[in-house]
C-alpha positions in Angstrom: 8.5 -31.6 10.8 6.1 -31.0 7.8 5.3 -28.2 5.7 2.6 -26.3 6.7 -0.9 -26.6 6.5 -2.2 -23.1 6.1 -0.3 -22.2 3.1 1.6 -22.7 -0.2 5.0 -22.1 1.5 7.5 -24.6 0.6 9.3 -24.6 4.3 8.7 -26.7 6.6 7.2 -25.8 9.6 10.0 -24.4 12.4 10.2 -26.2 16.6 10.2 -23.6 19.1 9.3 -23.6 23.3 7.2 -20.7 25.0 10.1 -18.5 27.1 7.4 -16.6 29.5 5.1 -18.2 31.3 2.3 -16.4 29.9 -1.2 -18.6 31.0 1.2 -20.9 32.4 3.2 -22.2 29.8 6.2 -21.7 29.9 8.5 -24.8 28.4 5.6 -26.1 26.2 6.6 -27.0 22.9 4.7 -25.5 19.6 5.4 -24.9 15.9 4.4 -22.2 14.0 5.0 -21.0 10.5 8.1 -19.3 9.2 6.4 -17.3 6.6 9.2 -16.1 4.6 8.9 -14.6 1.7 10.1 -17.0 -1.9 11.9 -15.2 -4.5 8.9 -13.7 -7.2 5.5 -14.5 -4.8 3.6 -12.3 -2.6 1.8 -14.5 -0.5 0.1 -12.8 3.1 2.2 -13.7 6.2 1.3 -16.9 7.7 0.1 -17.1 11.0 -0.3 -20.4 11.9 0.7 -22.0 15.2 0.1 -25.3 16.6 0.7 -26.6 20.4 3.2 -29.5 19.8 1.2 -32.1 21.1 -1.8 -31.2 18.6 0.5 -31.1 16.3 1.6 -34.6 16.4 -2.1 -35.8 17.3 -2.9 -33.9 13.8 -0.1 -35.8 11.9 -0.9 -39.3 12.8 -4.7 -38.4 12.0 -3.4 -37.9 8.5 -1.6 -41.3 7.9 2.1 -38.7 8.2 3.3 -41.0 11.2 5.2 -42.6 8.7 7.0 -39.7 7.0 9.0 -39.7 11.2 10.5 -43.2 10.4 12.5 -41.4 7.2 15.6 -40.8 8.6 16.0 -44.7 9.5 14.5 -46.2 6.1 17.5 -43.8 4.1 19.9 -45.2 5.8 19.1 -48.8 5.3 18.4 -47.8 1.6 22.0 -46.0 1.9 24.1 -48.5 3.2 24.0 -50.8 -0.1 27.2 -50.6 -2.2 27.7 -48.0 -4.5 26.1 -47.9 -7.6 23.4 -50.9 -6.8 21.0 -48.8 -7.7 19.6 -48.3 -3.9 21.8 -45.4 -2.5 20.3 -42.5 -2.0 22.2 -41.2 1.0 23.8 -38.6 -1.0 20.6 -37.1 -1.2 19.5 -37.5 2.0 22.1 -34.5 3.7 25.5 -34.6 5.8 25.3 -36.9 9.0 24.4 -33.5 11.5 21.2 -33.3 9.8 20.7 -36.8 9.7 21.4 -36.9 13.8 19.0 -34.1 14.3 16.1 -36.2 12.1 17.0 -38.7 14.4 17.2 -36.7 17.6 13.3 -35.2 16.5 12.2 -38.8 15.5 13.2 -40.0 19.2 11.7 -37.2 21.0 8.5 -37.6 18.6 7.9 -41.2 19.4 8.0 -40.5 23.4 5.8 -37.5 22.9 2.7 -40.7 21.3 4.1 -42.8 24.0 3.7 -40.6 26.5 -0.5 -40.5 25.6 
């Protein structure tokens, strides 16, 4: 997920699913800003909300779709011999985080193909 386009916070947008049938949107996925206060900063609460399909369309238009492939590229670099200067595996995160990113990447690609 990318950062919120509506505020200066550094946290990524949070992906959620609707749990009510209001306006026929039960089970529809969306992203929103977490809007948590950051230390030493007084910021207004952010109310950014975007349906997942609109979010995907926006990031495609912005050219951010390359960011979705980051975990796969990181694995290529991380698979080289330690000390070769190209190993960034430790900076990518733990295996569970990488697996989550791969799963999200696969889901986003499926959604893009459906359009």
